[in-house]
C-alpha positions as CSV (number, residue, x, y, z in Angstrom):
1,M,85.1,98.7,69.4
2,T,83.8,99.5,65.8
3,E,85.9,100.3,63.0
4,Y,83.8,103.5,62.7
5,Q,84.7,104.6,66.4
6,E,88.7,103.5,65.5
7,A,88.7,105.4,62.6
8,R,86.9,108.6,64.3
9,F,88.8,108.7,66.9
10,N,92.6,108.3,64.9
11,R,91.3,111.1,62.7
12,L,90.6,113.3,65.8
13,C,94.1,112.8,67.2
14,R,95.8,113.8,63.2
15,E,93.4,117.1,63.6
16,I,94.8,118.1,67.1
17,I,98.2,117.3,66.3
18,V,98.1,119.6,62.7
19,T,96.3,122.7,64.3
20,G,98.2,122.6,67.3
21,H,96.6,123.2,70.3
22,T,93.0,124.5,71.6
23,A,94.3,127.3,73.2
24,G,92.2,130.4,73.0
25,E,88.6,128.4,71.9
26,A,85.8,129.5,74.1
27,G,85.2,127.5,77.0
28,I,86.1,127.3,80.6
29,G,89.3,125.5,80.8
30,T,90.6,125.3,77.4
31,L,93.2,127.6,77.6
32,A,95.4,125.0,79.5
33,E,93.8,121.8,77.9
34,K,95.9,119.2,77.0
35,R,95.9,117.1,73.8
36,L,94.8,113.9,74.9
37,H,91.9,115.9,76.8
38,A,90.9,117.4,73.8
39,V,91.0,114.7,71.4
40,I,88.6,112.5,73.8
41,K,86.0,115.1,74.3
42,R,85.4,115.6,70.5
43,Y,85.4,111.9,70.3
44,L,82.6,111.5,73.0
45,C,81.0,114.7,70.6
46,E,82.2,116.7,68.2
47,D,79.4,119.7,69.2
48,R,81.5,121.7,71.1
49,N,78.4,123.4,72.8
50,C,78.4,120.2,75.0
51,H,81.6,120.5,76.2
52,E,82.5,122.5,79.5
53,V,79.1,122.6,80.7
54,G,78.1,124.2,84.1
55,L,76.2,123.0,86.4
56,D,73.8,126.0,87.6
57,G,74.1,126.7,91.2
58,T,77.3,125.2,91.7
59,R,81.1,125.1,90.2
60,Y,80.8,122.2,88.8
61,V,81.6,122.2,85.1
62,S,80.9,118.9,83.0
63,D,83.5,117.5,80.6
64,V,81.2,116.7,77.9
65,R,76.8,116.7,78.2
66,I,74.7,115.5,76.3
67,G,71.4,116.2,77.6
68,K,70.9,114.4,80.9
69,E,74.1,112.3,79.9
70,I,77.6,113.3,81.4
71,Y,80.7,112.4,80.5
72,E,84.0,113.5,83.1
73,V,87.0,112.4,81.3
74,Q,90.1,111.4,83.7
75,T,93.1,110.6,83.0
76,G,94.6,110.2,86.6
77,S,93.7,109.1,89.6
78,F,89.7,109.2,90.6
79,Y,89.9,110.9,93.7
80,P,89.9,114.3,92.8
81,M,86.7,113.8,91.1
82,K,84.7,111.9,94.1
83,R,82.9,114.8,95.2
84,K,81.9,116.1,91.6
85,I,80.8,112.4,90.9
86,A,78.8,112.5,93.7
87,H,76.7,115.7,93.8
88,Y,75.8,114.5,89.9
89,L,74.5,111.1,91.3
90,E,72.9,112.6,94.7
91,H,71.5,116.0,93.6
92,T,70.8,115.4,89.6
93,D,69.1,113.1,87.7
94,C,71.9,112.6,85.1
95,S,73.7,109.6,84.2
96,V,77.1,109.6,84.5
97,T,80.0,108.0,82.5
98,V,83.7,108.4,84.0
99,V,86.2,107.9,80.6
100,H,89.5,106.5,81.6
101,P,92.2,106.6,78.9
102,I,94.6,104.1,79.6
103,P,97.9,104.3,77.0
104,T,98.7,100.7,76.4
105,V,101.6,101.3,73.7
106,K,103.7,104.3,74.3
107,G,106.4,106.3,72.7
108,V,108.5,108.8,74.6
109,S,110.6,111.5,73.9
110,W,113.0,113.8,76.0
111,I,112.5,117.7,75.7
112,D,115.9,119.5,76.6
113,P,114.1,123.2,78.2
114,A,117.6,125.1,77.8
115,T,117.8,123.9,73.9
116,G,114.4,123.0,72.8
117,D,116.2,119.4,71.5
118,I,113.9,116.7,71.4
119,S,115.6,113.3,71.8
120,Q,115.1,110.1,69.9
121,R,112.2,108.4,70.2
122,T,112.2,105.3,72.6
123,R,109.2,102.5,73.2
124,S,108.6,102.9,76.9
125,T,108.2,98.8,78.6
126,K,105.6,100.1,80.2
127,R,101.9,99.0,79.0
128,G,98.7,100.1,80.6
129,R,95.6,97.6,81.4
130,T,92.0,97.4,81.7
131,L,93.0,96.0,85.1
132,D,94.5,98.8,85.8
133,L,91.2,101.0,86.8
134,L,90.1,98.6,89.2
135,P,92.2,100.3,91.9
136,E,90.6,103.7,91.2
137,L,86.7,102.6,91.6
138,Y,88.0,102.4,95.3
139,H,87.4,106.1,95.4
140,L,84.0,106.0,94.1
141,L,83.3,103.0,96.7
142,P,79.6,104.4,97.9
143,H,78.3,104.9,94.5
144,L,79.5,101.8,92.6
145,Q,76.2,100.1,93.0
146,N,74.0,103.4,91.6
147,E,72.8,102.4,88.1
148,R,73.5,105.8,86.4
149,L,77.3,105.7,87.5
150,K,78.7,103.8,84.4
151,F,82.6,103.8,83.0
152,R,84.5,103.3,79.8
153,V,88.1,102.7,79.2
154,L,89.9,103.8,76.4
155,L,93.0,102.1,75.1
156,F,95.3,104.0,73.0
157,E,98.4,104.4,71.8
158,A,100.2,107.1,72.6
159,E,103.6,109.5,72.5
160,D,104.7,111.0,75.8
161,F,107.1,114.1,75.6
162,R,108.8,114.5,79.0
163,L,110.8,117.7,80.0
164,L,114.6,117.1,81.3
165,N,115.0,118.9,84.8
166,G,118.0,121.0,84.7
167,W,119.7,119.5,87.8
168,S,119.8,116.0,86.3
169,R,120.2,114.2,83.1
170,D,119.1,111.1,84.6
171,K,115.8,110.6,82.2
172,K,113.9,108.5,84.0
173,R,114.9,110.4,87.7
174,G,115.0,114.0,86.3
175,S,112.0,114.1,84.3
176,A,108.6,115.4,84.5
177,R,105.9,114.9,81.6
178,Y,105.1,117.7,79.6
179,E,102.4,116.6,77.1
180,R,101.1,113.4,76.2
181,V,99.7,113.1,72.5
182,P,97.0,110.2,71.4
183,L,98.1,108.9,68.1
184,R,95.3,105.7,67.6
185,L,92.7,104.2,69.3
186,L,93.4,100.3,70.3
187,D,90.0,99.7,72.2
188,D,87.0,101.3,73.8
189,L,85.5,99.4,76.8
190,E,82.1,99.8,78.2
191,F,81.6,98.9,81.8
192,D,77.8,98.8,83.0
193,G,77.4,96.6,86.0
194,A,79.3,94.0,87.7
195,E,79.3,91.3,85.0
196,G,81.7,93.4,82.8
197,F,83.9,93.8,86.1
198,R,83.9,89.9,86.4
199,A,85.0,89.4,82.9
200,L,88.4,91.2,83.7
201,L,89.8,89.0,86.2
202,P,91.9,86.4,85.2
203,S,90.7,82.7,85.5
204,A,93.7,81.7,87.3
205,I,92.2,83.6,90.7
206,P,90.7,80.5,92.3
207,P,87.2,80.6,94.5
208,H,88.6,81.5,97.5
209,F,91.4,83.8,97.5
210,T,93.5,86.4,99.7
211,V,94.4,90.1,98.5
212,K,97.9,88.5,98.1
213,D,96.6,85.8,95.8
214,F,94.9,88.6,93.8
215,S,98.1,90.6,93.4
216,K,99.9,87.4,92.4
217,H,97.2,86.8,89.7
218,T,96.5,90.1,88.4
219,K,99.8,91.9,88.7
220,I,98.4,94.8,90.7
221,R,100.6,95.7,93.9
222,G,100.3,96.9,97.1
223,R,98.2,99.1,98.5
224,N,96.2,99.4,94.9
225,A,95.2,95.3,95.2
226,Y,93.5,96.0,98.9
227,S,91.6,99.2,97.0
228,A,90.5,96.8,94.0
229,V,89.1,93.9,95.8
230,R,87.3,96.2,97.6
231,A,86.0,98.0,94.5
232,L,84.8,94.3,93.5
233,A,83.5,93.4,96.6
234,A,81.2,96.7,96.5
235,L,80.3,95.6,93.0
236,G,79.6,92.1,94.3
237,V,81.8,90.6,92.0
238,V,83.5,89.4,95.1
239,R,82.6,88.9,98.7
240,A,84.1,88.2,101.9
241,A,85.0,84.7,103.1
242,D,86.1,82.9,105.7
243,P,89.9,83.8,106.9
244,I,92.3,81.5,105.2
245,G,95.1,81.1,107.1
246,A,96.2,84.6,109.0
247,S,94.8,86.4,106.1
248,M,91.1,88.0,105.3
249,G,89.7,85.5,102.8
250,W,87.0,86.7,100.2
251,A,85.2,84.2,97.5
252,L,84.2,84.9,94.1
253,T,80.6,85.4,93.8
């Protein structure tokens, strides 16, 4: 990440807070657009003519399109976008970059919907990591070898505002996220090919390992660990090996 990238993202964060919201601006989907999504689109390209560009003859709308470069911003699971990405790669000659923002530092405030009162800000103990990208790649498994598909991770500091549910005052159990406001950019990482993903893996992972070993060293749990390993296999970072004991074995390539 360059100083210019950091400064520009941080400027856009300040602007979106000062101006409030994007509601009312021209374009598909902007009426309900969240601040995080709006900041990232402007960070990718400040020319709003490149935002929310429809693909002729389809219902698909790109978050950002610059010539033959398509950027899709996905803050959550990649599952809902898999058909869209498949269509871009199979029926156009465009390159596609999936941009995945991950909050690594996060403050949390709770809003009482009855009064509008906002609680004192607390620091969340949950910290997102670049490794969190790996399980999501599973949803795009058939396309991971496609040279026109790339990934970009934005690590950032955020402020979460959560709405308390009326039936509960337990802040962890009885709330839903209302808005995630980006505050500043911490890193901007691009992944193009297997080498970048290989560099993500902890050095403690042995040359031959099981999914249980992988989970232990990466802290990626349960089904997500299996999804991550399958994605790494599709990328050529790991390969199936002889079974280790009663478990399926994998090996680093």
